[in-house]
C-alpha angles and dihedrals in degrees: 000000000000118000113252098208145009093024101135093053093055101057129081130208109245117239092247092061104105138149108271133201122216129184117262094180118042111250093358144051123023132201131198120258137163142232115282092240141002146170117249135247122269115260119176091191115067090201091057089048091056097050114109131188112217120190100219098170143012109191147131094239136013137173114231126188130186112196099206142011115336144158134223113216139172125247088275095051098255113148112251100178130027118265110276135193091229140342138206114190142167112226122206135155114267106242092194094052113038090197093055144074131206123238106197086323098316113116120234131174119265108259095041117143136216108222114193118201091222124046118245099025100109115103123187114197086340096312121119124233136180123227131023128312126235117200120206130180108219115176094322096319126100118229111210107201121185113214112204148139108280089232088058091047098050101069089058089052092052093048089050096045103041138050115248090240095060118117117265091239089059088051092051089049090050090048092059093043093049094046088051091047093052097046089046093055092044096053110021098036106030124184126195100233106029143356102224142000127240095236138062092290082081116355130313116269119183101174117244114037133218124263089254091055092049091051093050092050094049090047091058099034113174096352122141138175120254141163139207104257122184089262099043143289110329139176114240132200103268103209118192138175139194101257126000092195094229107319134044123238129234116256090244086074085076105024139031093244135110110261116251116216097264091050098037092110125210092110108149113228122194097160101075097067089106090063116112092234100039079121127008141197125263117281124207134200129183119232092245094048094047093047091049093054092047092049092049090057105032118034088200087080091063088069093065134048131263113307112263102169140021118202130181111236100178133018138175119252088258093055105261110143111240100174132013136180126225120209132194099202094246099077097279113131134170124191115212142179106253092223092060090044089058095048090051100051094041129292093209090054102037092043095189142344095247093106144090125266118224116193105208133173093256098045137284131326122195110208138174091036120183131185135004118254135007096308095223119139119340121022104216094205089043091053088052090051092050091047091052089050091055105267122144123231090252089054090047093052092045090052097051098035103040115200092017125129132212105235128184108236098185 
């Protein structure tokens, strides 16, 4: 029987659960990845459990304004500056002291925090954020990290990930998926400075969310996705993308892991046909352009000549390319995960790897394209289509994550 409440706070991460690295290019570069599913760390205090650290900016300089009373404290909570009714400061890394930041010219230790007396009054370069703000000096750049309750964070994710016109049930489904993703990253894939970023490296976060987003988060308060693993009920990383193009992909499209049932792919989707990029026009790259992009990201490509041919090595049953090989015409060859190839050449241009590759005299043309994104897990346009057709958020999640459960974490 699945627990109905407090589940997340009663499980611990086993000692063997560590961040792993798997090769994305055969014989060459590697990139970090994480296990497909994992239990979470024990936290006696639900409010500590719900705190999330969001990297909202990594910059050499930023303008921060607090519209109301606030304090600036060090990492231990000791006051650095006297309480003030409002502040407007320019934040930069202190070049003279690598463990410090400058607040309008005043030095403060790296790790200091700005604590507003009223939530939602911090603005970074004119954009509002809830919670407090941690400032870290990392190699001459300042990391601005928003610290807030995950339930305050989620409306800004939904507003960043979904179109305003999307159905409310799609918003609710996204709320559960986004909450699970954030908690998974916090506990199963911990980082020393922050838990998630505010861009597509994690999930989009735009600060304050819309009324529809707030409604969806409140309606799904504390609920996460789990599955019945052989060793007990576990959270998993609920990937999602804009448009699957008609069928979802297995998680091993992205990671060198064995797919668990909720991420096994092969889910048929007939509800995303209204998406702009359900199908897309041919995309062309010259040999020189494509080779340059690959060499800039992966030094391994400097050991072979200019790319002359691209050949699929492995595809899903539906036709999405999983692995491909790039050949230089002189015996040089690199095998590469297709998802990383797409991110390298431009995910906004090569919108998916569900396409055909034509090797031409002047370069490479990708034709017959379908979908936008990696296609793993929930299809956002598909969720909207199902919601418009009358499906509840629970039905939407059950459709895209087969054998998953909705569990109350707190």
